[in-house]
C-alpha positions as a Python dict, from the first residue, in 0.01 Angstrom:
ca = {
    (1, 'M'): (0, 0, 0),
    (2, 'E'): (133, 307, 179),
    (3, 'S'): (208, 284, 545),
    (4, 'L'): (41, 511, 799),
    (5, 'V'): (361, 714, 837),
    (6, 'N'): (372, 788, 465),
    (7, 'I'): (6, 888, 463),
    (8, 'L'): (40, 1130, 754),
    (9, 'W'): (380, 1270, 663),
    (10, 'I'): (385, 1590, 460),
    (11, 'N'): (650, 1566, 193),
    (12, 'T'): (797, 1912, 149),
    (13, 'T'): (986, 1831, -171),
    (14, 'E'): (673, 1750, -372),
    (15, 'W'): (404, 2010, -331),
    (16, 'G'): (68, 1911, -473),
    (17, 'P'): (-297, 1858, -391),
    (18, 'K'): (-219, 1565, -159),
    (19, 'N'): (23, 1772, 52),
    (20, 'L'): (-211, 2070, 57),
    (21, 'T'): (-493, 1847, 180),
    (22, 'M'): (-273, 1695, 450),
    (23, 'T'): (-156, 2041, 558),
    (24, 'I'): (-515, 2157, 595),
    (25, 'I'): (-604, 1840, 788),
    (26, 'W'): (-309, 1892, 1026),
    (27, 'I'): (-408, 2254, 1086),
    (28, 'L'): (-768, 2152, 1162),
    (29, 'V'): (-653, 1874, 1397),
    (30, 'F'): (-422, 2121, 1573),
    (31, 'F'): (-708, 2368, 1628),
    (32, 'W'): (-937, 2085, 1740),
    (33, 'I'): (-684, 1983, 2007),
    (34, 'I'): (-643, 2346, 2119),
    (35, 'I'): (-1022, 2383, 2151),
    (36, 'I'): (-1041, 2063, 2359),
    (37, 'I'): (-766, 2191, 2593),
    (38, 'R'): (-931, 2535, 2628),
    (39, 'T'): (-1268, 2370, 2699),
    (40, 'A'): (-1110, 2158, 2973),
    (41, 'K'): (-951, 2467, 3131),
    (42, 'D'): (-1271, 2670, 3104),
    (43, 'I'): (-1497, 2406, 3260),
    (44, 'S'): (-1242, 2349, 3539),
    (45, 'A'): (-1258, 2720, 3620),
    (46, 'R'): (-1638, 2713, 3628),
    (47, 'T'): (-1733, 2400, 3826),
    (48, 'N'): (-1601, 2116, 4041),
    (49, 'N'): (-1855, 1866, 3905),
    (50, 'T'): (-1655, 1578, 3750),
    (51, 'F'): (-1953, 1453, 3549),
    (52, 'F'): (-1996, 1796, 3392),
    (53, 'H'): (-1621, 1807, 3312),
    (54, 'I'): (-1640, 1474, 3129),
    (55, 'I'): (-1960, 1560, 2939),
    (56, 'S'): (-1825, 1898, 2828),
    (57, 'I'): (-1497, 1758, 2700),
    (58, 'L'): (-1675, 1470, 2525),
    (59, 'F'): (-1911, 1713, 2351),
    (60, 'V'): (-1621, 1904, 2200),
    (61, 'T'): (-1414, 1592, 2127),
    (62, 'L'): (-1676, 1363, 1975),
    (63, 'L'): (-1912, 1613, 1815),
    (64, 'T'): (-1629, 1818, 1661),
    (65, 'P'): (-1580, 2186, 1746),
    (66, 'I'): (-1839, 2286, 1487),
    (67, 'I'): (-2125, 2118, 1677),
    (68, 'G'): (-1973, 2044, 2018),
    (69, 'L'): (-1831, 2388, 2099),
    (70, 'P'): (-2159, 2580, 2053),
    (71, 'L'): (-2335, 2307, 2249),
    (72, 'Y'): (-2080, 2340, 2530),
    (73, 'L'): (-2112, 2720, 2528),
    (74, 'A'): (-2489, 2683, 2562),
    (75, 'I'): (-2481, 2446, 2863),
    (76, 'R'): (-2177, 2569, 3057),
    (77, 'P'): (-2227, 2750, 3389),
    (78, 'I'): (-2240, 3128, 3357),
    (79, 'W'): (-2024, 3203, 3661),
    (80, 'Y'): (-1668, 3112, 3749),
    (81, 'K'): (-1589, 2929, 4074),
    (82, 'R'): (-1380, 3221, 4201),
    (83, 'D'): (-1673, 3462, 4170),
    (84, 'K'): (-1828, 3496, 4512),
    (85, 'I'): (-2131, 3675, 4368),
    (86, 'P'): (-2265, 3696, 4015),
    (87, 'R'): (-2111, 4005, 3860),
    (88, 'R'): (-2419, 4089, 3659),
    (89, 'D'): (-2637, 4081, 3970),
    (90, 'S'): (-2419, 4326, 4159),
    (91, 'C'): (-2391, 4562, 3862),
    (92, 'L'): (-2761, 4566, 3786),
    (93, 'S'): (-2882, 4593, 4141),
    (94, 'S'): (-2836, 4882, 4379),
    (95, 'S'): (-2605, 4689, 4608),
    (96, 'C'): (-2245, 4684, 4719),
    (97, 'M'): (-2020, 4397, 4813),
    (98, 'C'): (-1857, 4355, 5153),
    (99, 'Q'): (-1477, 4335, 5120),
    (100, 'N'): (-1455, 4108, 5424),
    (101, 'C'): (-1711, 3830, 5357),
    (102, 'W'): (-1819, 3905, 4995),
    (103, 'T'): (-2186, 3939, 5085),
    (104, 'L'): (-2415, 4156, 4874),
    (105, 'N'): (-2562, 4441, 5080),
    (106, 'P'): (-2803, 4720, 4984),
    (107, 'K'): (-2614, 5043, 4907),
    (108, 'E'): (-2788, 5238, 5181),
    (109, 'Y'): (-2653, 5008, 5456),
    (110, 'K'): (-2347, 5133, 5642),
    (111, 'N'): (-2246, 4792, 5782),
    (112, 'C'): (-2247, 4442, 5634),
    (113, 'I'): (-2555, 4236, 5721),
    (114, 'K'): (-2346, 3920, 5763),
    (115, 'C'): (-2019, 4018, 5932),
    (116, 'G'): (-2086, 4374, 6050),
    (117, 'S'): (-1781, 4534, 5885),
    (118, 'K'): (-1803, 4893, 5758),
    (119, 'L'): (-1938, 4941, 5407),
    (120, 'I'): (-1944, 5321, 5414),
    (121, 'V'): (-1670, 5537, 5561),
    (122, 'K'): (-1663, 5909, 5630),
    (123, 'C'): (-1378, 6114, 5489),
    (124, 'K'): (-1163, 6274, 5758),
    (125, 'E'): (-1096, 6579, 5538),
    (126, 'C'): (-1432, 6671, 5383),
    (127, 'D'): (-1677, 6463, 5594),
    (128, 'K'): (-1843, 6306, 5286),
    (129, 'E'): (-1937, 5937, 5288),
    (130, 'Y'): (-1807, 5692, 5029),
    (131, 'P'): (-1772, 5311, 4992),
    (132, 'N'): (-1506, 5145, 5205),
    (133, 'E'): (-1359, 4970, 4899),
    (134, 'Y'): (-1233, 5306, 4764),
    (135, 'H'): (-872, 5381, 4853),
    (136, 'Y'): (-926, 5758, 4821),
    (137, 'C'): (-1217, 5991, 4881),
    (138, 'P'): (-1378, 6070, 4543),
    (139, 'S'): (-1443, 6431, 4648),
    (140, 'C'): (-1113, 6553, 4795),
    (141, 'W'): (-875, 6264, 4717),
    (142, 'A'): (-779, 6213, 5079),
    (143, 'P'): (-649, 5858, 5146),
    (144, 'N'): (-879, 5605, 5311),
    (145, 'I'): (-663, 5526, 5614),
    (146, 'E'): (-813, 5391, 5934),
}
């Protein structure tokens, strides 16, 4: 009876169906481990919920990447923790984000509704208004310096 080491070891001197099968198995195991690690990093970037971390990693580990990974992708949170606002919401709506407190404000407002900081500034060169987050005036390219 062969020992476990002999079963798992790929003998490079004799190349045959057994070694090809073991090579394919090792490659699949390697990718499975990589997918588990990437899932752990992704769920850590999306939520602080420990229960959700454990469930997500168990899905990918126990149900194999073929079943577990699509299941994880279906149930994971859409947004990352570092996102203060949902990116899709700010892009689809007519709103701008305050650079001070990260609050969504309607585009027509000149000051933030939460902290009161300026959202719209007036160019000192051409007197046109533009968002405070711009470093230069889009009309005359004058710097946005207070």
